[in-house]
C-alpha positions in Angstrom: 52.6 -10.9 -37.0 49.5 -11.8 -35.1 48.8 -15.6 -35.3 45.4 -17.1 -35.9 45.0 -18.2 -32.2 46.4 -15.1 -30.5 43.0 -13.8 -29.3 41.4 -17.1 -28.2 41.7 -20.8 -28.1 44.4 -23.1 -26.8 47.9 -21.6 -26.8 50.9 -23.6 -25.5 53.3 -20.7 -25.0 52.0 -17.1 -24.8 55.6 -15.7 -24.5 56.7 -17.3 -27.7 53.4 -16.1 -29.3 54.4 -12.6 -28.2 57.7 -12.8 -30.1 60.2 -14.2 -27.6 62.6 -16.5 -29.4 63.6 -18.8 -26.6 61.6 -17.9 -23.5 62.1 -19.6 -20.1 59.3 -21.9 -18.8 56.1 -20.0 -18.1 55.8 -19.0 -14.4 52.6 -18.7 -12.3 50.8 -19.0 -9.1 48.8 -21.9 -7.6 46.7 -20.8 -4.7 45.4 -23.6 -2.5 42.5 -22.0 -0.6 42.1 -25.1 1.6 45.2 -24.1 3.7 44.7 -20.3 3.6 44.4 -19.0 7.2 43.5 -15.4 6.2 46.6 -13.8 7.8 46.9 -11.3 5.0 50.7 -11.6 5.0 50.5 -11.7 1.2 48.7 -8.4 1.1 51.3 -6.7 3.3 54.2 -8.2 1.4 52.8 -7.1 -1.9 52.3 -3.6 -0.8 55.7 -3.3 0.8 57.7 -4.7 -2.1 55.8 -2.9 -4.8 55.3 0.3 -2.9 51.6 0.1 -3.4 49.9 2.9 -1.5 47.4 2.2 1.3 43.8 2.0 0.1 42.1 3.4 3.2 40.9 2.0 6.4 37.4 0.8 5.6 35.3 -1.3 8.0 33.2 -3.0 5.4 31.2 -5.3 7.7 32.3 -8.3 5.6 33.7 -10.5 8.3 37.4 -9.7 8.5 37.6 -8.6 4.8 38.2 -4.9 4.9 40.0 -4.8 1.5 36.8 -5.5 -0.4 38.5 -6.7 -3.6 41.3 -6.1 -6.1 42.0 -2.7 -7.3 44.8 -0.2 -8.3 45.9 -0.1 -4.7 45.1 -3.7 -3.8 47.0 -6.2 -5.9 46.3 -9.0 -3.5 42.9 -9.3 -1.6 42.1 -11.9 0.9 38.4 -12.8 0.9 36.7 -14.0 4.1 33.4 -15.9 3.5 31.3 -16.9 6.5 29.1 -19.5 5.0 26.0 -21.0 6.6 25.3 -24.6 5.6 22.3 -26.8 6.3 22.7 -28.9 9.4 22.5 -32.6 8.3 22.7 -34.1 4.8 19.6 -33.0 2.8 19.7 -35.6 0.0 18.7 -39.2 0.0 19.7 -41.6 1.5 21.2 -39.3 4.1 18.2 -36.9 4.6 18.1 -35.6 8.1 21.3 -37.5 9.1 23.5 -35.9 11.7 26.7 -34.2 10.5 28.6 -34.6 13.7 29.2 -32.7 16.9 29.8 -29.0 17.2 33.1 -27.5 16.2 33.6 -26.3 19.8 33.1 -29.9 21.2 35.6 -31.3 18.6 38.1 -28.7 19.8 37.7 -29.7 23.4 38.0 -33.4 22.6 41.1 -32.8 20.6 42.8 -30.8 23.4 41.7 -33.4 25.9 43.1 -36.2 23.8 46.5 -34.5 23.7 46.5 -34.2 19.9 48.7 -31.5 18.5 46.4 -29.7 16.0 49.3 -27.8 14.4 51.2 -31.0 13.8 48.1 -32.5 12.2 47.6 -29.4 10.1 51.0 -30.1 8.5 49.5 -33.4 7.4 46.5 -31.5 5.8 44.5 -31.6 9.0 42.7 -34.7 7.8 44.1 -37.6 9.8 46.5 -39.0 12.4 49.1 -41.8 12.0 47.3 -44.9 10.8 44.9 -42.9 8.6 42.2 -42.4 11.4 40.4 -39.1 11.0 41.3 -36.5 13.5 37.7 -36.2 14.8 37.5 -39.9 15.4 40.8 -40.0 17.1 39.8 -37.2 19.5 36.5 -38.9 20.1 38.0 -42.3 20.8 40.4 -40.8 23.3 37.6 -39.0 25.0 35.1 -41.9 24.7 32.9 -40.2 22.1 31.2 -41.5 19.0 33.5 -40.0 16.4 32.9 -37.6 13.5 29.9 -39.3 12.1 27.7 -39.2 15.2 25.2 -36.6 16.3 24.0 -38.4 19.5 25.8 -36.0 21.8 27.5 -38.9 23.7 30.9 -37.4 22.8 30.2 -34.4 25.0 29.2 -36.5 28.0 32.1 -39.0 27.6 34.7 -36.3 27.0 33.5 -34.5 30.1 33.8 -37.7 32.2 37.2 -38.4 30.8 38.4 -34.9 31.6 36.9 -35.0 35.0 38.7 -38.3 35.9 41.9 -37.2 34.3 42.0 -33.9 36.1 41.1 -35.5 39.4 44.2 -37.7 39.2 46.4 -34.7 38.4 44.8 -32.4 40.9 44.1 -29.8 38.1 41.0 -28.5 36.4 40.5 -28.6 32.7 39.5 -25.0 31.8 39.2 -25.6 28.0 40.8 -23.6 25.2 39.7 -20.6 23.1 37.9 -21.6 19.9 40.3 -22.1 17.0 37.7 -22.2 14.2 35.4 -19.6 12.6 32.8 -17.8 14.6 29.5 -19.7 14.3 25.9 -19.7 15.6 25.1 -21.6 18.7 24.8 -25.4 18.2 21.4 -27.0 17.7 19.9 -29.4 20.2 22.1 -32.2 18.8 25.2 -30.1 19.3 25.8 -29.4 15.6 26.8 -26.1 14.0 26.1 -24.9 10.4 28.9 -22.4 9.8 32.2 -22.7 7.9 34.8 -20.2 6.9 36.2 -20.0 3.4 39.3 -17.8 2.7 41.0 -17.0 -0.6 43.9 -14.7 -1.6 42.8 -13.3 -4.9 45.1 -11.9 -7.5 45.5 -11.0 -11.2 45.1 -14.2 -13.3 47.8 -13.3 -15.9 45.6 -14.9 -18.6 46.9 -16.8 -21.5 44.7 -14.6 -23.7 44.8 -11.3 -21.9 42.1 -8.9 -23.2 43.6 -6.0 -21.3 46.8 -6.4 -23.3 45.0 -6.8 -26.6 43.0 -3.5 -26.2 45.8 -1.3 -24.9 46.4 1.4 -27.5 49.8 2.5 -26.2 51.6 -0.8 -25.5 51.6 0.0 -21.8 50.5 -3.6 -21.1 53.0 -6.2 -22.4 53.7 -9.9 -22.2 56.9 -10.8 -20.4 59.3 -13.6 -21.2 57.8 -15.5 -18.3 54.3 -15.4 -19.8 53.0 -12.9 -17.3 51.2 -9.6 -18.1 52.7 -6.3 -16.8 51.7 -2.7 -16.9 54.3 -0.1 -17.8 52.7 2.8 -15.9 55.0 5.4 -17.4 53.4 5.1 -20.8 49.8 4.4 -19.7 47.5 7.2 -20.9 44.7 6.3 -18.6 42.2 5.5 -21.3 40.6 2.7 -19.2 40.1 0.2 -22.1 41.9 -2.5 -20.1 39.6 -2.0 -17.1 36.4 -2.8 -19.1 38.2 -5.6 -21.1 39.2 -7.7 -18.1 36.8 -10.6 -17.6 37.7 -10.9 -13.9 37.5 -7.2 -13.0 41.1 -7.1 -11.8 42.8 -4.2 -13.4 41.8 -0.7 -12.1 42.7 3.0 -12.5 44.3 4.8 -9.6 42.3 7.9 -8.7 45.2 10.1 -7.9 46.9 9.8 -11.4 44.3 8.0 -13.6 46.7 5.3 -14.7 46.0 1.6 -14.6 47.7 -0.7 -12.1 47.7 -4.4 -11.2 49.8 -7.3 -10.0 53.0 -7.8 -12.0 53.8 -11.2 -10.4 56.9 -9.3 -9.1 58.5 -9.1 -12.5 61.6 -7.5 -11.0 62.1 -10.4 -8.6 61.5 -13.0 -11.4 64.3 -11.5 -13.4 66.7 -12.1 -10.4 65.4 -15.7 -9.9 63.5 -14.8 -6.7 60.1 -15.8 -5.6 57.3 -13.2 -5.7 56.8 -11.3 -2.4 53.4 -12.7 -1.6 54.4 -16.4 -2.1 57.5 -15.8 -0.1 55.5 -14.4 2.8 52.7 -17.0 2.9 53.2 -19.0 6.1 51.1 -22.0 5.0 52.3 -22.2 1.4 48.7 -21.5 0.3 50.3 -19.4 -2.5 52.7 -21.5 -4.5 55.0 -20.1 -7.2 56.8 -22.0 -9.9 56.7 -23.4 -13.5 53.1 -23.4 -14.5 53.1 -26.9 -15.9 54.5 -28.3 -12.7 52.0 -26.3 -10.6 49.1 -27.7 -12.6 50.3 -31.3 -11.9 50.8 -30.4 -8.2 47.3 -28.9 -8.1 45.7 -32.0 -9.5 47.5 -34.2 -7.0 46.3 -31.9 -4.2 42.7 -32.0 -5.5 42.8 -35.8 -5.6 44.3 -35.9 -2.2 41.4 -33.9 -0.7 38.9 -36.1 -2.5 40.5 -39.1 -1.1 39.9 -37.8 2.5 36.3 -36.9 1.8 36.6 -33.2 0.7 34.8 -33.9 -2.6 33.8 -30.3 -3.1 37.4 -29.4 -3.9 37.8 -28.2 -7.5 40.4 -26.4 -9.6 39.6 -23.1 -11.2 41.6 -21.4 -14.0 43.9 -24.4 -14.7 42.3 -25.6 -18.0 44.2 -24.4 -21.1 41.0 -25.0 -23.1 38.8 -22.7 -21.1 37.5 -19.3 -22.3 40.8 -17.5 -21.6 43.2 -20.2 -22.6 44.0 -21.0 -18.9 45.2 -18.7 -16.2 48.7 -18.1 -15.1 47.4 -17.8 -11.6 44.8 -20.5 -10.7 43.1 -21.8 -7.6 41.9 -24.8 -5.7 38.4 -23.9 -4.3 36.2 -25.5 -1.8 32.9 -24.3 -3.3 31.5 -22.8 -6.5 33.5 -20.0 -8.1 30.6 -17.6 -7.6 30.9 -18.0 -3.8 34.4 -16.5 -4.0 33.3 -13.7 -6.3 34.8 -15.3 -9.4 33.0 -15.7 -12.8 32.0 -19.3 -13.4 33.0 -19.4 -17.0 35.2 -16.5 -18.0 35.7 -15.7 -21.6 38.3 -13.3 -23.1 36.4 -10.3 -24.2 38.4 -9.9 -27.4 37.5 -13.4 -28.6 34.9 -12.2 -31.2 37.0 -9.3 -32.5 38.0 -11.1 -35.8 34.4 -11.9 -36.7 33.3 -8.4 -35.7 35.9 -6.9 -38.1 34.7 -9.2 -40.8 31.1 -8.2 -40.3 32.2 -4.5 -40.3 34.0 -5.0 -43.6 31.0 -6.8 -45.2 28.7 -4.0 -43.9 31.0 -1.3 -45.2 31.2 -3.1 -48.6 27.5 -3.4 -48.8 27.1 0.3 -48.0 29.6 1.3 -50.7 27.8 -0.9 -53.3 24.5 0.6 -52.2 25.8 4.1 -52.8 27.3 3.2 -56.2 24.1 1.5 -57.2 22.1 4.6 -56.2 24.4 6.9 -58.1 24.2 4.7 -61.3 20.5 4.5 -61.0 20.1 8.3 -61.0 21.9 8.5 -64.4 
């Protein structure tokens, strides 16, 4: 029997609500976009394990994103967002204040200082032993002014340091290839205004899954792990699920007309294995586990980033009181959801079905009464 909160509202255990007597802890994904490097290993692993066909070689002109988005043949899609940002803080009391030296100059200072950026990346890329920011450590070693300065003295000092150092060693410092996003040329103060955002998008496995609610054949079902899976062998291709999804995730495959989407590797979960995409992720940007534990881990990570100055970090899809009852796959973002192509306030599209049915019954009753009254009046 359908319970009162099955279509919307807070729901502690969707698997139990679906009829499982003693389900295991709900499983899910936490995707930390702050450590995503855009390697697309998740896309490849997903396609290989699930035998998802190739979706064409399309040069979309969207940075390195040639997938374009989720679909029947793309169950994981890595977004590359090259984002221009104003140079200098634009709000009081920091209006027109410098934001620091260019990314290229920071890279050169870091290399010259002998700092292992990969070792620092394992520590979130935010500091070196003692809590000193990486940019400041590199600038100190090169004689610069640190991450907060825009005076350009770092470039002069680092050049002097490198010149003296290489003279002693009898070698010439040739520099290193850029390790950051491509960007416009620095301004006169040596600052750049480009950053790169990357995110591996996937089906959200909503607590209240509208795609499941509207499926007329039962092709979509809730698993014992709380995930939502398509049984393609009984899908009739009606497409109701496609229009019902608030995220635009599920899609119909052109060659057979059936609906397809991420299954969170249901076959692997049954064997106690990690989903293919999370297993392949080299930076652990995609993390798999018990959903409650992932939410706690995500909040710690958000606070960790705030503590080191990344105050724009926010969680998306983690709240069980949101419009879909919380997502089984949620994200840590570094900008507004719309920047990543995500709806800012998703709402399960079947939320208003009960009230719609009530209005339909009332309207039908009024119509019947009207007909009866008209018939009686004629007599």
